[in-house]
C-alpha positions as CSV (number, residue, x, y, z in Angstrom):
1,M,15.8,-11.2,10.2
2,H,12.5,-13.1,10.4
3,W,9.8,-12.2,7.9
4,N,6.5,-13.7,9.0
5,T,4.5,-12.0,6.2
6,K,1.5,-13.0,4.1
7,T,0.8,-9.8,2.1
8,I,4.2,-8.1,1.6
9,N,7.2,-9.6,-0.1
10,P,10.3,-8.0,1.4
11,Q,12.8,-9.0,-1.3
12,D,13.0,-5.5,-3.0
13,L,13.3,-3.9,0.4
14,I,16.1,-6.2,1.4
15,N,17.9,-5.8,-1.9
16,I,17.6,-1.9,-1.9
17,S,18.8,-1.7,1.7
18,R,21.5,-4.3,1.0
19,G,20.3,-6.1,4.1
20,D,21.1,-3.2,6.4
21,D,18.7,-3.6,9.4
22,K,18.8,0.1,10.2
23,I,17.6,1.0,6.7
24,I,15.0,-1.8,6.6
25,H,13.8,-0.5,10.0
26,K,13.5,3.0,8.7
27,Y,11.5,1.9,5.6
28,L,9.2,-0.3,7.8
29,L,8.5,2.6,10.1
30,Q,7.8,5.0,7.2
31,F,5.3,2.5,5.7
32,Q,3.6,2.1,9.1
33,E,3.3,5.9,9.5
34,L,2.3,6.9,5.9
35,I,0.0,4.1,4.7
36,P,-2.7,4.5,7.5
37,Q,-2.9,8.2,6.7
38,R,-3.3,7.5,3.0
39,I,-6.0,4.9,3.7
40,E,-7.9,7.5,5.6
41,S,-7.6,10.0,2.7
42,L,-8.8,7.3,0.3
43,K,-11.8,6.6,2.5
44,E,-12.6,10.4,2.7
45,N,-12.3,10.8,-1.1
46,L,-14.4,7.8,-1.7
47,K,-17.2,9.3,0.4
48,A,-16.8,12.6,-1.6
49,E,-16.6,10.6,-4.8
50,D,-13.5,12.6,-5.7
51,R,-12.2,10.4,-8.5
52,K,-9.2,12.6,-9.3
53,Q,-8.0,12.7,-5.8
54,I,-8.4,8.9,-5.4
55,R,-6.3,8.4,-8.5
56,Q,-3.7,10.8,-7.2
57,L,-3.4,9.1,-3.9
58,L,-3.1,5.6,-5.5
59,H,-0.5,7.0,-7.9
60,Q,1.5,8.4,-4.9
61,M,1.3,5.0,-3.1
62,S,2.1,2.9,-6.1
63,P,6.0,3.0,-5.7
64,Q,5.8,2.1,-2.0
65,I,3.3,-0.7,-2.8
66,Q,5.7,-2.2,-5.4
67,F,8.7,-1.6,-3.1
68,F,7.0,-3.7,-0.4
69,G,6.1,-6.4,-2.9
70,I,2.3,-6.1,-2.6
71,M,2.1,-7.3,-6.2
72,E,-1.7,-8.2,-6.2
73,L,-2.4,-4.5,-5.9
74,V,-0.4,-3.4,-9.0
75,K,-3.1,-4.3,-11.5
76,P,-6.1,-2.8,-9.7
77,I,-4.2,0.4,-9.0
78,R,-3.0,0.6,-12.6
79,R,-6.6,0.1,-13.8
80,L,-7.9,2.8,-11.4
81,E,-5.2,5.2,-12.6
82,H,-6.3,4.7,-16.2
83,D,-10.1,4.3,-15.9
84,Y,-10.9,6.4,-12.8
85,D,-13.0,8.9,-14.7
86,T,-15.1,6.4,-16.7
87,M,-15.4,3.5,-14.3
88,P,-18.9,3.1,-12.7
89,I,-18.8,4.4,-9.1
90,E,-19.7,1.0,-7.7
91,E,-16.8,-0.6,-9.4
92,L,-14.5,2.2,-8.3
93,N,-15.7,1.7,-4.7
94,A,-15.2,-2.1,-4.9
95,L,-11.6,-1.8,-6.3
96,V,-10.6,0.9,-3.7
97,A,-12.1,-1.3,-0.9
98,T,-10.0,-4.2,-2.1
99,V,-6.9,-2.0,-2.1
100,I,-7.7,-0.8,1.4
101,I,-8.1,-4.3,2.7
102,K,-4.8,-5.4,1.3
103,L,-3.1,-2.3,2.6
104,N,-4.5,-3.0,6.1
105,L,-3.1,-6.6,5.9
106,A,0.3,-5.2,4.8
107,I,0.3,-2.8,7.8
108,K,-0.3,-5.9,10.0
109,D,2.7,-7.6,8.3
110,V,4.9,-4.6,8.8
111,H,3.8,-4.2,12.5
112,L,4.5,-7.9,13.1
113,T,7.9,-7.7,11.4
114,L,8.9,-4.7,13.5
115,K,7.6,-6.4,16.7
116,E,9.6,-9.6,16.0
117,N,12.8,-8.0,14.8
118,F,13.3,-4.6,16.4
């Protein structure tokens, strides 16, 4: 399998699926389906300034983000999980915007991987 990726590191995915292409395919499709929906929810909750819901969404996404090896998002998400209620709204917006940008790049990586391999 060819991994032409810049944002995701597929090593955990490969290890957990024991290199089984069918399982890898299932996880890639799941990522491609769930993450865009969660990005939209993040955007909506940012507009509403619903800090608690933003925290909850990021917390829900965290295992998948780690599973797909998007390690540069681990620290910002951890920070948002802990400081979501005290962080200035501008900083919260900036951090969430960074997360969304990286997630969109990861979606492109997953799409390309699916296109090239399945």
